[in-house]
C-alpha positions in Angstrom: 0.3 -6.3 11.2 -2.9 -6.5 9.5 -3.8 -3.7 7.5 -7.4 -1.6 7.2 -8.0 0.7 4.7 -7.3 3.6 7.2 -4.4 1.9 8.5 -2.7 1.6 5.1 -3.8 5.7 4.4 -2.3 6.5 7.7 0.9 5.2 7.2 1.6 5.6 3.6 1.2 9.5 4.8 3.3 9.1 7.5 5.9 7.7 5.2 5.3 10.7 2.7 5.2 8.1 -0.2 2.6 8.2 -3.2 -0.2 5.6 -3.9 1.8 4.9 -7.2 5.3 4.0 -5.0 3.5 1.9 -3.0 1.5 0.5 -6.1 5.4 -0.3 -7.5 6.5 -2.3 -5.0 3.5 -4.4 -4.8 4.2 -4.9 -8.3 0.9 -3.4 -9.2 1.4 -2.2 -13.0 -0.4 -0.7 -15.8 1.2 -0.7 -18.9 4.7 -0.2 -17.9 3.3 2.3 -15.4 2.6 1.9 -11.5 -1.1 1.4 -10.7 -2.2 3.7 -7.7 -6.0 3.4 -8.5 -5.3 -0.4 -7.0 -3.8 1.2 -3.6 -6.8 3.8 -3.8 -9.1 0.8 -3.9 -7.5 -0.4 -0.8 -7.4 2.9 0.7 -11.2 3.4 0.2 -12.3 -0.5 1.2 -12.8 -1.3 -2.3 -10.4 -4.1 -2.5 -9.4 -6.4 0.6 -6.3 -6.2 2.1 -5.1 -10.1 2.1 -2.8 -11.5 4.4 0.1 -11.4 1.6 -0.9 -7.7 1.2 -0.5 -7.3 4.8 3.1 -9.0 5.2 4.5 -6.8 2.4 3.3 -3.6 3.2 4.1 -4.5 7.2 7.6 -5.3 5.0 7.7 -1.7 3.1 6.4 0.6 5.9 9.3 -1.3 8.3 11.9 -0.4 5.8 10.4 3.3 5.7 10.7 3.3 9.7 7.0 3.5 10.2 5.8 0.8 12.2 
């Protein structure tokens, strides 16, 4: 599945997870804490969602029962 900003936000909200939880799964950390701003930037269209991220997000949401 290819992700765009709206798809990411919609699926994250449907799964009931925070931006911080998604950031931790993707390995985005700053000073040992999940960097939710990275996910926020993706959801707002400021950071592109490449194929590697799309694959990781597909697996993450599949594990959460969202497809």
